[in-house]
Backbone atoms as SQL, in Angstrom:
CREATE TABLE atoms (id INTEGER PRIMARY KEY, chain TEXT, resi INTEGER, resn TEXT, atom TEXT, x REAL, y REAL, z REAL);
INSERT INTO atoms VALUES
  (1, 'A', 1, 'MET', 'N', -22.828, 14.821, -26.653),
  (2, 'A', 1, 'MET', 'CA', -21.760, 15.787, -26.806),
  (3, 'A', 1, 'MET', 'C', -20.456, 15.026, -26.977),
  (4, 'A', 2, 'ALA', 'N', -19.708, 15.360, -27.994),
  (5, 'A', 2, 'ALA', 'CA', -18.440, 14.689, -28.279),
  (6, 'A', 2, 'ALA', 'C', -17.329, 15.347, -27.479),
  (7, 'A', 3, 'THR', 'N', -16.468, 14.525, -26.949),
  (8, 'A', 3, 'THR', 'CA', -15.305, 15.045, -26.233),
  (9, 'A', 3, 'THR', 'C', -14.069, 14.517, -26.900),
  (10, 'A', 4, 'SER', 'N', -13.073, 15.354, -26.994),
  (11, 'A', 4, 'SER', 'CA', -11.820, 14.903, -27.599),
  (12, 'A', 4, 'SER', 'C', -10.846, 14.562, -26.495),
  (13, 'A', 5, 'ARG', 'N', -10.134, 13.521, -26.705),
  (14, 'A', 5, 'ARG', 'CA', -9.148, 13.073, -25.724),
  (15, 'A', 5, 'ARG', 'C', -7.805, 13.630, -26.134),
  (16, 'A', 6, 'GLN', 'N', -7.191, 14.365, -25.230),
  (17, 'A', 6, 'GLN', 'CA', -5.903, 14.975, -25.536),
  (18, 'A', 6, 'GLN', 'C', -4.809, 13.938, -25.364),
  (19, 'A', 7, 'GLU', 'N', -3.934, 13.879, -26.331),
  (20, 'A', 7, 'GLU', 'CA', -2.826, 12.942, -26.276),
  (21, 'A', 7, 'GLU', 'C', -1.838, 13.344, -25.193),
  (22, 'A', 8, 'PRO', 'N', -1.194, 12.368, -24.553),
  (23, 'A', 8, 'PRO', 'CA', -0.232, 12.691, -23.510),
  (24, 'A', 8, 'PRO', 'C', 0.968, 13.446, -24.059),
  (25, 'A', 9, 'SER', 'N', 1.469, 14.355, -23.242),
  (26, 'A', 9, 'SER', 'CA', 2.638, 15.138, -23.633),
  (27, 'A', 9, 'SER', 'C', 3.895, 14.347, -23.320),
  (28, 'A', 10, 'THR', 'N', 4.749, 14.214, -24.311),
  (29, 'A', 10, 'THR', 'CA', 6.013, 13.506, -24.098),
  (30, 'A', 10, 'THR', 'C', 7.202, 14.408, -24.308),
  (31, 'A', 11, 'ASP', 'N', 6.942, 15.685, -24.600),
  (32, 'A', 11, 'ASP', 'CA', 8.040, 16.595, -24.881),
  (33, 'A', 11, 'ASP', 'C', 8.551, 17.316, -23.644),
  (34, 'A', 12, 'GLY', 'N', 7.984, 17.004, -22.488),
  (35, 'A', 12, 'GLY', 'CA', 8.437, 17.618, -21.253),
  (36, 'A', 12, 'GLY', 'C', 7.822, 18.973, -21.016),
  (37, 'A', 13, 'LYS', 'N', 6.947, 19.431, -21.901),
  (38, 'A', 13, 'LYS', 'CA', 6.287, 20.714, -21.745),
  (39, 'A', 13, 'LYS', 'C', 4.826, 20.460, -21.392),
  (40, 'A', 14, 'GLY', 'N', 4.198, 21.456, -20.805),
  (41, 'A', 14, 'GLY', 'CA', 2.771, 21.328, -20.524),
  (42, 'A', 14, 'GLY', 'C', 2.530, 20.531, -19.260),
  (43, 'A', 15, 'ASP', 'N', 1.315, 19.982, -19.170),
  (44, 'A', 15, 'ASP', 'CA', 0.887, 19.269, -17.967),
  (45, 'A', 15, 'ASP', 'C', 1.628, 17.943, -17.851),
  (46, 'A', 16, 'SER', 'N', 2.430, 17.816, -16.827),
  (47, 'A', 16, 'SER', 'CA', 3.234, 16.599, -16.657),
  (48, 'A', 16, 'SER', 'C', 2.401, 15.428, -16.170),
  (49, 'A', 17, 'ARG', 'N', 1.137, 15.667, -15.790),
  (50, 'A', 17, 'ARG', 'CA', 0.298, 14.582, -15.295),
  (51, 'A', 17, 'ARG', 'C', -0.403, 13.832, -16.415),
  (52, 'A', 18, 'ARG', 'N', -0.388, 14.355, -17.630),
  (53, 'A', 18, 'ARG', 'CA', -1.136, 13.733, -18.714),
  (54, 'A', 18, 'ARG', 'C', -0.633, 12.344, -19.056),
  (55, 'A', 19, 'LEU', 'N', 0.661, 12.143, -19.126),
  (56, 'A', 19, 'LEU', 'CA', 1.199, 10.838, -19.486),
  (57, 'A', 19, 'LEU', 'C', 0.837, 9.776, -18.451),
  (58, 'A', 20, 'PRO', 'N', 1.065, 10.007, -17.152),
  (59, 'A', 20, 'PRO', 'CA', 0.649, 9.001, -16.174),
  (60, 'A', 20, 'PRO', 'C', -0.859, 8.768, -16.175),
  (61, 'A', 21, 'ASP', 'N', -1.649, 9.830, -16.354),
  (62, 'A', 21, 'ASP', 'CA', -3.098, 9.674, -16.391),
  (63, 'A', 21, 'ASP', 'C', -3.515, 8.829, -17.586),
  (64, 'A', 22, 'ALA', 'N', -2.892, 9.066, -18.724),
  (65, 'A', 22, 'ALA', 'CA', -3.215, 8.289, -19.923),
  (66, 'A', 22, 'ALA', 'C', -2.828, 6.833, -19.734),
  (67, 'A', 23, 'ALA', 'N', -1.678, 6.593, -19.132),
  (68, 'A', 23, 'ALA', 'CA', -1.244, 5.217, -18.886),
  (69, 'A', 23, 'ALA', 'C', -2.205, 4.536, -17.917),
  (70, 'A', 24, 'ALA', 'N', -2.619, 5.242, -16.885),
  (71, 'A', 24, 'ALA', 'CA', -3.565, 4.675, -15.918),
  (72, 'A', 24, 'ALA', 'C', -4.888, 4.353, -16.593),
  (73, 'A', 25, 'GLU', 'N', -5.319, 5.226, -17.493),
  (74, 'A', 25, 'GLU', 'CA', -6.576, 4.995, -18.203),
  (75, 'A', 25, 'GLU', 'C', -6.469, 3.766, -19.097),
  (76, 'A', 26, 'ILE', 'N', -5.344, 3.608, -19.763),
  (77, 'A', 26, 'ILE', 'CA', -5.135, 2.441, -20.633),
  (78, 'A', 26, 'ILE', 'C', -5.155, 1.160, -19.812),
  (79, 'A', 27, 'VAL', 'N', -4.455, 1.165, -18.677),
  (80, 'A', 27, 'VAL', 'CA', -4.421, -0.020, -17.809),
  (81, 'A', 27, 'VAL', 'C', -5.818, -0.319, -17.283),
  (82, 'A', 28, 'GLN', 'N', -6.539, 0.724, -16.874),
  (83, 'A', 28, 'GLN', 'CA', -7.885, 0.517, -16.351),
  (84, 'A', 28, 'GLN', 'C', -8.802, -0.052, -17.435),
  (85, 'A', 29, 'ASP', 'N', -8.719, 0.487, -18.651),
  (86, 'A', 29, 'ASP', 'CA', -9.534, -0.041, -19.749),
  (87, 'A', 29, 'ASP', 'C', -9.205, -1.507, -20.029),
  (88, 'A', 30, 'ALA', 'N', -7.924, -1.824, -20.038),
  (89, 'A', 30, 'ALA', 'CA', -7.507, -3.206, -20.290),
  (90, 'A', 30, 'ALA', 'C', -8.035, -4.122, -19.188),
  (91, 'A', 31, 'TRP', 'N', -7.944, -3.656, -17.947),
  (92, 'A', 31, 'TRP', 'CA', -8.401, -4.483, -16.821),
  (93, 'A', 31, 'TRP', 'C', -9.912, -4.703, -16.902),
  (94, 'A', 32, 'MET', 'N', -10.654, -3.665, -17.261),
  (95, 'A', 32, 'MET', 'CA', -12.104, -3.817, -17.389),
  (96, 'A', 32, 'MET', 'C', -12.435, -4.817, -18.499),
  (97, 'A', 33, 'ASN', 'N', -11.652, -4.811, -19.563),
  (98, 'A', 33, 'ASN', 'CA', -11.853, -5.786, -20.638),
  (99, 'A', 33, 'ASN', 'C', -11.602, -7.199, -20.149),
  (100, 'A', 34, 'VAL', 'N', -10.553, -7.373, -19.356),
  (101, 'A', 34, 'VAL', 'CA', -10.244, -8.705, -18.805),
  (102, 'A', 34, 'VAL', 'C', -11.382, -9.179, -17.913),
  (103, 'A', 35, 'LEU', 'N', -11.877, -8.293, -17.056),
  (104, 'A', 35, 'LEU', 'CA', -12.980, -8.682, -16.177),
  (105, 'A', 35, 'LEU', 'C', -14.224, -9.038, -16.992),
  (106, 'A', 36, 'GLY', 'N', -14.442, -8.308, -18.067),
  (107, 'A', 36, 'GLY', 'CA', -15.569, -8.625, -18.935),
  (108, 'A', 36, 'GLY', 'C', -15.424, -10.003, -19.558),
  (109, 'A', 37, 'VAL', 'N', -14.225, -10.337, -19.969),
  (110, 'A', 37, 'VAL', 'CA', -13.969, -11.664, -20.542),
  (111, 'A', 37, 'VAL', 'C', -14.259, -12.750, -19.507),
  (112, 'A', 38, 'TYR', 'N', -13.807, -12.549, -18.286),
  (113, 'A', 38, 'TYR', 'CA', -14.062, -13.540, -17.245),
  (114, 'A', 38, 'TYR', 'C', -15.543, -13.658, -16.930),
  (115, 'A', 39, 'HIS', 'N', -16.228, -12.527, -16.886),
  (116, 'A', 39, 'HIS', 'CA', -17.668, -12.564, -16.630),
  (117, 'A', 39, 'HIS', 'C', -18.367, -13.351, -17.734),
  (118, 'A', 40, 'ASN', 'N', -18.000, -13.070, -18.973),
  (119, 'A', 40, 'ASN', 'CA', -18.589, -13.795, -20.099),
  (120, 'A', 40, 'ASN', 'C', -18.249, -15.285, -20.029),
  (121, 'A', 41, 'ALA', 'N', -17.025, -15.598, -19.617),
  (122, 'A', 41, 'ALA', 'CA', -16.630, -17.009, -19.501),
  (123, 'A', 41, 'ALA', 'C', -17.465, -17.715, -18.443),
  (124, 'A', 42, 'GLU', 'N', -17.687, -17.055, -17.312),
  (125, 'A', 42, 'GLU', 'CA', -18.520, -17.658, -16.265),
  (126, 'A', 42, 'GLU', 'C', -19.924, -17.934, -16.799),
  (127, 'A', 43, 'HIS', 'N', -20.463, -16.979, -17.522),
  (128, 'A', 43, 'HIS', 'CA', -21.806, -17.124, -18.086),
  (129, 'A', 43, 'HIS', 'C', -21.835, -18.267, -19.104),
  (130, 'A', 44, 'GLU', 'N', -20.833, -18.323, -19.970),
  (131, 'A', 44, 'GLU', 'CA', -20.781, -19.371, -20.987),
  (132, 'A', 44, 'GLU', 'C', -20.607, -20.757, -20.367),
  (133, 'A', 45, 'VAL', 'N', -19.816, -20.845, -19.307),
  (134, 'A', 45, 'VAL', 'CA', -19.660, -22.141, -18.624),
  (135, 'A', 45, 'VAL', 'C', -20.993, -22.582, -18.046),
  (136, 'A', 46, 'GLN', 'N', -21.711, -21.642, -17.456),
  (137, 'A', 46, 'GLN', 'CA', -23.027, -21.977, -16.906),
  (138, 'A', 46, 'GLN', 'C', -23.955, -22.478, -18.010),
  (139, 'A', 47, 'ARG', 'N', -23.969, -21.782, -19.134),
  (140, 'A', 47, 'ARG', 'CA', -24.832, -22.194, -20.250),
  (141, 'A', 47, 'ARG', 'C', -24.400, -23.555, -20.798),
  (142, 'A', 48, 'ALA', 'N', -23.088, -23.747, -20.971),
  (143, 'A', 48, 'ALA', 'CA', -22.592, -25.012, -21.521),
  (144, 'A', 48, 'ALA', 'C', -22.881, -26.169, -20.567),
  (145, 'A', 49, 'THR', 'N', -22.728, -25.913, -19.279),
  (146, 'A', 49, 'THR', 'CA', -23.008, -26.958, -18.290),
  (147, 'A', 49, 'THR', 'C', -24.482, -27.343, -18.334),
  (148, 'A', 50, 'THR', 'N', -25.342, -26.345, -18.415),
  (149, 'A', 50, 'THR', 'CA', -26.786, -26.615, -18.489),
  (150, 'A', 50, 'THR', 'C', -27.105, -27.440, -19.723),
  (151, 'A', 51, 'ARG', 'N', -26.539, -27.065, -20.866),
  (152, 'A', 51, 'ARG', 'CA', -26.792, -27.816, -22.107),
  (153, 'A', 51, 'ARG', 'C', -26.253, -29.240, -22.007),
  (154, 'A', 52, 'LEU', 'N', -25.074, -29.380, -21.419),
  (155, 'A', 52, 'LEU', 'CA', -24.467, -30.699, -21.272),
  (156, 'A', 52, 'LEU', 'C', -25.314, -31.592, -20.375),
  (157, 'A', 53, 'LEU', 'N', -25.749, -31.045, -19.268),
  (158, 'A', 53, 'LEU', 'CA', -26.577, -31.830, -18.350),
  (159, 'A', 53, 'LEU', 'C', -27.902, -32.216, -19.000),
  (160, 'A', 54, 'GLU', 'N', -28.481, -31.287, -19.754),
  (161, 'A', 54, 'GLU', 'CA', -29.723, -31.592, -20.463),
  (162, 'A', 54, 'GLU', 'C', -29.496, -32.688, -21.502),
  (163, 'A', 55, 'ALA', 'N', -28.358, -32.641, -22.191),
  (164, 'A', 55, 'ALA', 'CA', -28.062, -33.632, -23.222),
  (165, 'A', 55, 'ALA', 'C', -27.937, -35.038, -22.633),
  (166, 'A', 56, 'PHE', 'N', -27.374, -35.123, -21.425),
  (167, 'A', 56, 'PHE', 'CA', -27.222, -36.431, -20.779),
  (168, 'A', 56, 'PHE', 'C', -28.414, -36.793, -19.903),
  (169, 'A', 57, 'GLY', 'N', -29.373, -35.899, -19.817),
  (170, 'A', 57, 'GLY', 'CA', -30.569, -36.173, -19.034),
  (171, 'A', 57, 'GLY', 'C', -30.318, -36.177, -17.537),
  (172, 'A', 58, 'LEU', 'N', -29.289, -35.459, -17.099),
  (173, 'A', 58, 'LEU', 'CA', -28.987, -35.398, -15.669),
  (174, 'A', 58, 'LEU', 'C', -29.782, -34.274, -15.006),
  (175, 'A', 59, 'PRO', 'N', -30.255, -34.521, -13.784),
  (176, 'A', 59, 'PRO', 'CA', -31.006, -33.474, -13.090),
  (177, 'A', 59, 'PRO', 'C', -30.082, -32.331, -12.662),
  (178, 'A', 60, 'GLN', 'N', -30.636, -31.133, -12.642),
  (179, 'A', 60, 'GLN', 'CA', -29.856, -29.947, -12.288),
  (180, 'A', 60, 'GLN', 'C', -30.269, -29.382, -10.935),
  (181, 'A', 61, 'THR', 'N', -30.922, -30.175, -10.151),
  (182, 'A', 61, 'THR', 'CA', -31.369, -29.699, -8.839),
  (183, 'A', 61, 'THR', 'C', -30.194, -29.689, -7.871),
  (184, 'A', 62, 'VAL', 'N', -30.336, -28.844, -6.863),
  (185, 'A', 62, 'VAL', 'CA', -29.275, -28.699, -5.859),
  (186, 'A', 62, 'VAL', 'C', -29.001, -30.052, -5.207),
  (187, 'A', 63, 'GLY', 'N', -27.718, -30.367, -5.095),
  (188, 'A', 63, 'GLY', 'CA', -27.303, -31.619, -4.464),
  (189, 'A', 63, 'GLY', 'C', -27.078, -32.747, -5.449),
  (190, 'A', 64, 'GLU', 'N', -27.564, -32.604, -6.658),
  (191, 'A', 64, 'GLU', 'CA', -27.385, -33.629, -7.675),
  (192, 'A', 64, 'GLU', 'C', -26.011, -33.458, -8.327),
  (193, 'A', 65, 'PRO', 'N', -25.466, -34.552, -8.902),
  (194, 'A', 65, 'PRO', 'CA', -24.140, -34.482, -9.532),
  (195, 'A', 65, 'PRO', 'C', -24.032, -33.405, -10.613),
  (196, 'A', 66, 'GLY', 'N', -25.073, -33.228, -11.387),
  (197, 'A', 66, 'GLY', 'CA', -25.030, -32.227, -12.448),
  (198, 'A', 66, 'GLY', 'C', -24.891, -30.818, -11.892),
  (199, 'A', 67, 'HIS', 'N', -25.608, -30.543, -10.849),
  (200, 'A', 67, 'HIS', 'CA', -25.532, -29.225, -10.223),
  (201, 'A', 67, 'HIS', 'C', -24.145, -29.020, -9.617),
  (202, 'A', 68, 'LYS', 'N', -23.613, -30.077, -9.013),
  (203, 'A', 68, 'LYS', 'CA', -22.279, -29.991, -8.413),
  (204, 'A', 68, 'LYS', 'C', -21.216, -29.722, -9.476),
  (205, 'A', 69, 'LEU', 'N', -21.378, -30.326, -10.655),
  (206, 'A', 69, 'LEU', 'CA', -20.432, -30.096, -11.749),
  (207, 'A', 69, 'LEU', 'C', -20.424, -28.623, -12.149),
  (208, 'A', 70, 'GLY', 'N', -21.589, -28.054, -12.314),
  (209, 'A', 70, 'GLY', 'CA', -21.682, -26.635, -12.661),
  (210, 'A', 70, 'GLY', 'C', -21.047, -25.754, -11.588),
  (211, 'A', 71, 'ASP', 'N', -21.327, -26.073, -10.337),
  (212, 'A', 71, 'ASP', 'CA', -20.742, -25.292, -9.239),
  (213, 'A', 71, 'ASP', 'C', -19.222, -25.418, -9.219),
  (214, 'A', 72, 'GLU', 'N', -18.733, -26.626, -9.490),
  (215, 'A', 72, 'GLU', 'CA', -17.280, -26.843, -9.494),
  (216, 'A', 72, 'GLU', 'C', -16.617, -26.057, -10.627),
  (217, 'A', 73, 'LEU', 'N', -17.226, -26.066, -11.796),
  (218, 'A', 73, 'LEU', 'CA', -16.667, -25.309, -12.918),
  (219, 'A', 73, 'LEU', 'C', -16.652, -23.809, -12.614),
  (220, 'A', 74, 'LYS', 'N', -17.739, -23.293, -12.047),
  (221, 'A', 74, 'LYS', 'CA', -17.793, -21.876, -11.698),
  (222, 'A', 74, 'LYS', 'C', -16.765, -21.548, -10.621),
  (223, 'A', 75, 'ALA', 'N', -16.585, -22.451, -9.672),
  (224, 'A', 75, 'ALA', 'CA', -15.597, -22.220, -8.610),
  (225, 'A', 75, 'ALA', 'C', -14.189, -22.167, -9.191),
  (226, 'A', 76, 'ARG', 'N', -13.911, -23.032, -10.159),
  (227, 'A', 76, 'ARG', 'CA', -12.589, -23.013, -10.798),
  (228, 'A', 76, 'ARG', 'C', -12.356, -21.715, -11.557),
  (229, 'A', 77, 'ILE', 'N', -13.380, -21.240, -12.251),
  (230, 'A', 77, 'ILE', 'CA', -13.249, -19.974, -12.985),
  (231, 'A', 77, 'ILE', 'C', -13.003, -18.839, -12.002),
  (232, 'A', 78, 'ARG', 'N', -13.762, -18.807, -10.912),
  (233, 'A', 78, 'ARG', 'CA', -13.566, -17.744, -9.912),
  (234, 'A', 78, 'ARG', 'C', -12.166, -17.810, -9.312),
  (235, 'A', 79, 'LYS', 'N', -11.709, -19.036, -9.037),
  (236, 'A', 79, 'LYS', 'CA', -10.369, -19.192, -8.476),
  (237, 'A', 79, 'LYS', 'C', -9.319, -18.684, -9.462),
  (238, 'A', 80, 'ASN', 'N', -9.481, -19.016, -10.731),
  (239, 'A', 80, 'ASN', 'CA', -8.538, -18.543, -11.753),
  (240, 'A', 80, 'ASN', 'C', -8.586, -17.028, -11.878),
  (241, 'A', 81, 'ARG', 'N', -9.788, -16.452, -11.800),
  (242, 'A', 81, 'ARG', 'CA', -9.916, -14.995, -11.870),
  (243, 'A', 81, 'ARG', 'C', -9.214, -14.341, -10.686),
  (244, 'A', 82, 'GLU', 'N', -9.418, -14.894, -9.501),
  (245, 'A', 82, 'GLU', 'CA', -8.766, -14.342, -8.312),
  (246, 'A', 82, 'GLU', 'C', -7.252, -14.453, -8.416),
  (247, 'A', 83, 'GLU', 'N', -6.769, -15.556, -8.956),
  (248, 'A', 83, 'GLU', 'CA', -5.333, -15.729, -9.156),
  (249, 'A', 83, 'GLU', 'C', -4.804, -14.706, -10.162),
  (250, 'A', 84, 'LEU', 'N', -5.550, -14.500, -11.238),
  (251, 'A', 84, 'LEU', 'CA', -5.156, -13.497, -12.224),
  (252, 'A', 84, 'LEU', 'C', -5.132, -12.113, -11.588),
  (253, 'A', 85, 'GLU', 'N', -6.152, -11.788, -10.813),
  (254, 'A', 85, 'GLU', 'CA', -6.198, -10.490, -10.140),
  (255, 'A', 85, 'GLU', 'C', -4.988, -10.318, -9.228),
  (256, 'A', 86, 'ARG', 'N', -4.648, -11.373, -8.498),
  (257, 'A', 86, 'ARG', 'CA', -3.495, -11.314, -7.598),
  (258, 'A', 86, 'ARG', 'C', -2.208, -11.073, -8.385),
  (259, 'A', 87, 'LYS', 'N', -2.051, -11.791, -9.488),
  (260, 'A', 87, 'LYS', 'CA', -0.845, -11.628, -10.306),
  (261, 'A', 87, 'LYS', 'C', -0.783, -10.239, -10.938),
  (262, 'A', 88, 'VAL', 'N', -1.914, -9.727, -11.377),
  (263, 'A', 88, 'VAL', 'CA', -1.933, -8.383, -11.946),
  (264, 'A', 88, 'VAL', 'C', -1.562, -7.369, -10.871),
  (265, 'A', 89, 'ASP', 'N', -2.136, -7.517, -9.679),
  (266, 'A', 89, 'ASP', 'CA', -1.796, -6.610, -8.577),
  (267, 'A', 89, 'ASP', 'C', -0.300, -6.647, -8.278),
  (268, 'A', 90, 'GLU', 'N', 0.269, -7.848, -8.227),
  (269, 'A', 90, 'GLU', 'CA', 1.703, -7.980, -7.971),
  (270, 'A', 90, 'GLU', 'C', 2.521, -7.324, -9.091),
  (271, 'A', 91, 'GLY', 'N', 2.086, -7.537, -10.326),
  (272, 'A', 91, 'GLY', 'CA', 2.788, -6.944, -11.459),
  (273, 'A', 91, 'GLY', 'C', 2.737, -5.423, -11.437),
  (274, 'A', 92, 'VAL', 'N', 1.572, -4.884, -11.088),
  (275, 'A', 92, 'VAL', 'CA', 1.437, -3.428, -11.013),
  (276, 'A', 92, 'VAL', 'C', 2.317, -2.888, -9.885),
  (277, 'A', 93, 'ARG', 'N', 2.290, -3.551, -8.738),
  (278, 'A', 93, 'ARG', 'CA', 3.140, -3.098, -7.623),
  (279, 'A', 93, 'ARG', 'C', 4.619, -3.138, -8.009),
  (280, 'A', 94, 'ALA', 'N', 5.035, -4.193, -8.693),
  (281, 'A', 94, 'ALA', 'CA', 6.437, -4.302, -9.105),
  (282, 'A', 94, 'ALA', 'C', 6.790, -3.207, -10.119),
  (283, 'A', 95, 'ALA', 'N', 5.879, -2.948, -11.052),
  (284, 'A', 95, 'ALA', 'CA', 6.131, -1.906, -12.050),
  (285, 'A', 95, 'ALA', 'C', 6.213, -0.535, -11.390),
  (286, 'A', 96, 'VAL', 'N', 5.320, -0.274, -10.459),
  (287, 'A', 96, 'VAL', 'CA', 5.342, 1.009, -9.749),
  (288, 'A', 96, 'VAL', 'C', 6.635, 1.139, -8.951),
  (289, 'A', 97, 'ALA', 'N', 7.055, 0.054, -8.325),
  (290, 'A', 97, 'ALA', 'CA', 8.302, 0.086, -7.551),
  (291, 'A', 97, 'ALA', 'C', 9.497, 0.382, -8.462),
  (292, 'A', 98, 'ARG', 'N', 9.504, -0.218, -9.662),
  (293, 'A', 98, 'ARG', 'CA', 10.601, 0.037, -10.599),
  (294, 'A', 98, 'ARG', 'C', 10.606, 1.493, -11.061),
  (295, 'A', 99, 'VAL', 'N', 9.433, 2.048, -11.239),
  (296, 'A', 99, 'VAL', 'CA', 9.343, 3.449, -11.665),
  (297, 'A', 99, 'VAL', 'C', 9.714, 4.374, -10.513),
  (298, 'A', 100, 'ARG', 'N', 9.268, 4.019, -9.320),
  (299, 'A', 100, 'ARG', 'CA', 9.497, 4.887, -8.167),
  (300, 'A', 100, 'ARG', 'C', 10.933, 4.839, -7.672),
  (301, 'A', 101, 'ALA', 'N', 11.632, 3.747, -7.867),
  (302, 'A', 101, 'ALA', 'CA', 12.995, 3.619, -7.336),
  (303, 'A', 101, 'ALA', 'C', 13.899, 4.766, -7.793),
  (304, 'A', 102, 'PRO', 'N', 13.972, 5.069, -9.090),
  (305, 'A', 102, 'PRO', 'CA', 14.818, 6.192, -9.496),
  (306, 'A', 102, 'PRO', 'C', 14.299, 7.531, -8.955),
  (307, 'A', 103, 'ILE', 'N', 12.982, 7.674, -8.875),
  (308, 'A', 103, 'ILE', 'CA', 12.405, 8.910, -8.351),
  (309, 'A', 103, 'ILE', 'C', 12.781, 9.063, -6.877),
  (310, 'A', 104, 'ASP', 'N', 12.634, 7.998, -6.113),
  (311, 'A', 104, 'ASP', 'CA', 12.986, 8.049, -4.690),
  (312, 'A', 104, 'ASP', 'C', 14.475, 8.349, -4.509),
  (313, 'A', 105, 'LYS', 'N', 15.300, 7.756, -5.380),
  (314, 'A', 105, 'LYS', 'CA', 16.738, 8.001, -5.312),
  (315, 'A', 105, 'LYS', 'C', 17.038, 9.471, -5.607),
  (316, 'A', 106, 'GLU', 'N', 16.383, 10.020, -6.612),
  (317, 'A', 106, 'GLU', 'CA', 16.574, 11.427, -6.970),
  (318, 'A', 106, 'GLU', 'C', 16.098, 12.340, -5.839),
  (319, 'A', 107, 'ILE', 'N', 14.980, 12.010, -5.226),
  (320, 'A', 107, 'ILE', 'CA', 14.471, 12.803, -4.099),
  (321, 'A', 107, 'ILE', 'C', 15.472, 12.785, -2.954),
  (322, 'A', 108, 'ALA', 'N', 16.007, 11.620, -2.649),
  (323, 'A', 108, 'ALA', 'CA', 17.004, 11.522, -1.571),
  (324, 'A', 108, 'ALA', 'C', 18.232, 12.368, -1.905),
  (325, 'A', 109, 'HIS', 'N', 18.664, 12.319, -3.158),
  (326, 'A', 109, 'HIS', 'CA', 19.818, 13.110, -3.583),
  (327, 'A', 109, 'HIS', 'C', 19.528, 14.606, -3.445),
  (328, 'A', 110, 'LEU', 'N', 18.344, 15.024, -3.880),
  (329, 'A', 110, 'LEU', 'CA', 17.973, 16.436, -3.782),
  (330, 'A', 110, 'LEU', 'C', 17.856, 16.884, -2.329),
  (331, 'A', 111, 'LYS', 'N', 17.334, 16.023, -1.467),
  (332, 'A', 111, 'LYS', 'CA', 17.250, 16.364, -0.041),
  (333, 'A', 111, 'LYS', 'C', 18.647, 16.575, 0.529),
  (334, 'A', 112, 'SER', 'N', 19.551, 15.714, 0.131),
  (335, 'A', 112, 'SER', 'CA', 20.933, 15.844, 0.595),
  (336, 'A', 112, 'SER', 'C', 21.530, 17.171, 0.141),
  (337, 'A', 113, 'ARG', 'N', 21.298, 17.536, -1.112),
  (338, 'A', 113, 'ARG', 'CA', 21.809, 18.808, -1.629),
  (339, 'A', 113, 'ARG', 'C', 21.191, 19.992, -0.891),
  (340, 'A', 114, 'VAL', 'N', 19.897, 19.918, -0.619),
  (341, 'A', 114, 'VAL', 'CA', 19.223, 20.996, 0.108),
  (342, 'A', 114, 'VAL', 'C', 19.795, 21.129, 1.509),
  (343, 'A', 115, 'GLU', 'N', 20.021, 20.003, 2.164),
  (344, 'A', 115, 'GLU', 'CA', 20.604, 20.048, 3.513),
  (345, 'A', 115, 'GLU', 'C', 22.002, 20.674, 3.497),
  (346, 'A', 116, 'LYS', 'N', 22.812, 20.331, 2.498),
  (347, 'A', 116, 'LYS', 'CA', 24.152, 20.916, 2.381),
  (348, 'A', 116, 'LYS', 'C', 24.063, 22.421, 2.142),
  (349, 'A', 117, 'LEU', 'N', 23.153, 22.826, 1.257),
  (350, 'A', 117, 'LEU', 'CA', 22.976, 24.250, 0.990),
  (351, 'A', 117, 'LEU', 'C', 22.464, 24.988, 2.229),
  (352, 'A', 118, 'GLN', 'N', 21.556, 24.357, 2.947),
  (353, 'A', 118, 'GLN', 'CA', 21.046, 24.981, 4.170),
  (354, 'A', 118, 'GLN', 'C', 22.168, 25.142, 5.191),
  (355, 'A', 119, 'HIS', 'N', 23.029, 24.162, 5.273),
  (356, 'A', 119, 'HIS', 'CA', 24.164, 24.233, 6.183),
  (357, 'A', 119, 'HIS', 'C', 25.078, 25.402, 5.795),
  (358, 'A', 120, 'LYS', 'N', 25.343, 25.563, 4.486),
  (359, 'A', 120, 'LYS', 'CA', 26.175, 26.679, 4.015),
  (360, 'A', 120, 'LYS', 'C', 25.520, 28.025, 4.323),
  (361, 'A', 121, 'VAL', 'N', 24.213, 28.113, 4.117),
  (362, 'A', 121, 'VAL', 'CA', 23.491, 29.352, 4.420),
  (363, 'A', 121, 'VAL', 'C', 23.601, 29.669, 5.897),
  (364, 'A', 122, 'ASP', 'N', 23.418, 28.666, 6.739),
  (365, 'A', 122, 'ASP', 'CA', 23.526, 28.864, 8.189),
  (366, 'A', 122, 'ASP', 'C', 24.937, 29.320, 8.575),
  (367, 'A', 123, 'GLU', 'N', 25.953, 28.725, 7.948),
  (368, 'A', 123, 'GLU', 'CA', 27.330, 29.132, 8.236),
  (369, 'A', 123, 'GLU', 'C', 27.587, 30.602, 7.852),
  (370, 'A', 124, 'ARG', 'N', 27.070, 30.996, 6.697),
  (371, 'A', 124, 'ARG', 'CA', 27.252, 32.380, 6.258),
  (372, 'A', 124, 'ARG', 'C', 26.507, 33.370, 7.157),
  (373, 'A', 125, 'LYS', 'N', 25.342, 32.955, 7.629),
  (374, 'A', 125, 'LYS', 'CA', 24.599, 33.820, 8.553),
  (375, 'A', 125, 'LYS', 'C', 25.393, 34.027, 9.838),
  (376, 'A', 126, 'ARG', 'N', 25.966, 32.925, 10.333),
  (377, 'A', 126, 'ARG', 'CA', 26.774, 33.017, 11.552),
  (378, 'A', 126, 'ARG', 'C', 28.027, 33.846, 11.330),
  (379, 'A', 127, 'ALA', 'N', 28.616, 33.743, 10.166),
  (380, 'A', 127, 'ALA', 'CA', 29.846, 34.493, 9.853),
  (381, 'A', 127, 'ALA', 'C', 29.563, 35.997, 9.779),
  (382, 'A', 128, 'ARG', 'N', 28.391, 36.387, 9.358),
  (383, 'A', 128, 'ARG', 'CA', 28.019, 37.802, 9.252),
  (384, 'A', 128, 'ARG', 'C', 27.789, 38.440, 10.617),
  (385, 'A', 129, 'LYS', 'N', 27.405, 37.668, 11.575),
  (386, 'A', 129, 'LYS', 'CA', 27.098, 38.230, 12.900),
  (387, 'A', 129, 'LYS', 'C', 28.321, 38.485, 13.702);
């Protein structure tokens, strides 16, 4: 069954959640692609290491230098992936903070206005009694 993806609304009308949802979907798709690239890289390093060790006639048994080389390469890839994940997380948090800052400021301003209006309403109620 084919499903059509509705484009995000940018005209300020309709469902206001579509644009953030679409952006989240794009980021999630991009992140899944990055993870796929890293997974493929880990696999390719393993294959290349095996071929290299075979070419030099080095044993690939646990504890042997050839096996240690493969483990070291995989450990470096994992470390780089974890570093990338950390940087992406930091970048997303910073981007969310930049987006939220004006929203939080507007909310604080609106709360202040509501409190002032509530104070005026309370004063008028007291004046009527």
